[in-house]
Steps between C-alpha positions, in 0.01 A plus 500: 500500500862467391420172326246661266584866467788742455738571785833666565774400745752700698774416747756708684762342726581651836802727519619404846855379556408147610614187321147420383269740318123500533327494162128581508296416192195716433238479229261748340176369355182653366204401717197509272260479796651810664581659163846602614862387508606327819852453635562193714785326676565161336808353670833565672832316483852541636805494277867587497503527119322777307572409141235510229526121469436445872207742504340328202550154655345608830203675339446218251503246784234693693277549195533129414407396855190722481427375145514854360619506137757725339312624196443803284272606787810592703555845354756629747773380731705735710797464730758731649694211652666317211866559432 
């Protein structure tokens, strides 16, 4: 559904004191069959860096692997992790 319709992404790194942070990536999509918005877990990665550049590179890599385009259909991106 993400290849053909609008979606939004969100990530929020863990706030533990370890050297590596867990960064879950979730997606919201509109499911036309169910006629409602669904939230789903997309991926998770570990990092020691929480810059905007790193977050974009990690998310872009995952979307590229799944062949999901960045387009005007990506209306929102949210993160509370980036410094």
